[in-house]
C-alpha positions in Angstrom: -10.9 58.8 78.4 -7.9 56.5 77.9 -6.6 53.8 75.5 -7.8 55.5 72.3 -6.4 54.1 69.0 -3.1 55.6 68.0 -0.8 55.8 65.0 -3.5 55.1 62.5 -2.5 54.2 58.9 -5.5 54.7 56.7 -6.2 52.0 54.1 -8.7 51.8 51.3 -10.2 55.1 50.3 -9.0 57.4 53.2 -9.9 54.8 55.8 -13.3 53.9 54.1 -15.1 56.3 56.5 -18.8 56.0 57.2 -21.1 58.4 58.9 -22.9 57.5 62.2 -25.3 59.3 64.5 -24.1 60.3 67.9 -25.7 62.0 70.9 -25.2 65.8 70.9 -24.2 66.0 74.6 -21.7 63.1 74.6 -17.9 63.7 74.4 -16.1 61.3 72.1 -12.3 61.5 71.9 -10.6 61.0 68.6 -9.5 57.4 68.2 -12.3 56.0 70.3 -13.4 52.5 69.4 -17.1 52.8 68.4 -20.0 50.3 68.5 -23.5 50.3 67.0 -25.8 51.0 69.9 -29.3 51.5 68.5 -31.2 51.9 65.3 -30.9 53.9 63.1 -27.1 53.8 62.8 -26.4 55.3 66.3 -22.9 54.8 67.7 -21.4 54.9 71.2 -17.9 54.3 72.5 -17.3 50.6 73.2 -17.9 49.6 76.9 -17.7 45.9 77.1 -17.1 42.6 75.3 -19.4 41.2 72.6 -20.4 44.6 71.2 -20.9 45.2 67.5 -17.8 47.2 66.4 -18.4 49.8 63.7 -15.1 51.7 63.5 -12.7 54.3 65.1 -13.8 57.9 65.7 -12.1 60.0 63.0 -12.1 63.3 65.1 -12.9 64.6 68.6 -16.4 65.5 69.5 -17.0 67.6 72.7 -20.1 67.6 74.9 -21.0 71.1 73.8 -20.4 71.3 70.1 -23.9 70.2 69.1 -22.6 67.6 66.6 -24.9 64.6 66.0 -23.2 63.1 63.0 -19.5 62.0 62.8 -17.3 59.8 60.6 -15.7 56.6 61.8 -12.7 54.9 60.1 -13.5 51.3 59.1 -10.3 50.3 57.3 -6.9 51.0 58.8 -3.9 49.8 60.9 -4.0 51.2 64.4 -2.2 50.6 67.7 -4.7 49.3 70.2 -4.5 48.4 73.9 -5.0 44.8 74.8 -6.8 44.9 78.1 -6.7 42.6 81.0 -4.4 39.6 81.6 -4.8 38.2 78.1 -2.1 38.5 75.4 -2.8 39.6 71.8 -1.1 37.1 69.5 0.1 37.7 66.0 -2.5 36.8 63.4 -5.3 36.1 65.9 -8.5 38.1 65.8 -9.5 40.5 68.6 -12.8 41.9 69.8 -14.0 44.7 72.0 -12.6 44.4 75.5 -14.2 44.7 78.9 -13.1 48.3 79.2 -13.8 51.2 76.8 -11.3 51.4 73.9 -9.5 48.1 74.8 -9.5 44.8 72.8 -9.3 41.2 73.9 -8.8 37.9 72.1 -11.8 36.8 70.1 -13.2 33.3 70.6 -14.4 31.1 67.8 -18.1 32.1 68.2 -17.2 35.8 68.0 -15.2 35.2 64.8 -18.1 33.3 63.3 -20.4 36.3 64.2 -17.8 38.7 62.6 -19.6 41.9 63.6 -18.0 41.8 67.1 -14.5 41.4 65.6 -12.3 44.6 65.7 -9.5 43.1 63.6 -6.4 40.9 63.3 -3.4 41.4 65.5 -0.3 42.3 63.5 2.0 41.7 66.5 2.1 39.9 69.8 1.8 41.9 73.1 1.0 41.0 76.7 -2.0 42.1 78.7 -2.3 45.9 78.9 0.2 46.2 76.1 -0.2 48.2 72.9 0.1 46.5 69.5 -0.9 47.0 65.8 -4.2 45.7 64.6 -5.5 45.5 61.0 -9.1 46.8 61.1 -11.4 46.1 58.2 -15.1 46.4 59.3 -17.3 44.1 57.3 -14.6 41.6 56.5 -15.3 37.9 57.3 -12.4 36.8 59.5 -12.9 33.0 59.1 
């Protein structure tokens, strides 16, 4: 996979990790942006816009390790890739992008919904650039 989160600075209590359920045969690289996919509390790697972001994979999971539970980081600063032609602008909110592990600028409706927001940009970068994002799952970004 590509574009996983890098240079993570944990905030809160060791990144305020939570445990999610994952499919045993699915590989998940460390640093993958994760989304809630199904109930109960089952997560997958992000794969498009308007998905419900849950955190960043705290470790690598292989397709053959049999792991069905893993922790995701919900409170950190991480370098994320801003996909497509859009720029990520300082202090604006970002959401899951059209491609796995990428983010894009969040519109007003997304910010109101909050669960689709990945975080707040801490710097300005052009499309396909990498920039720091403050991630705090569960925070209201309005």
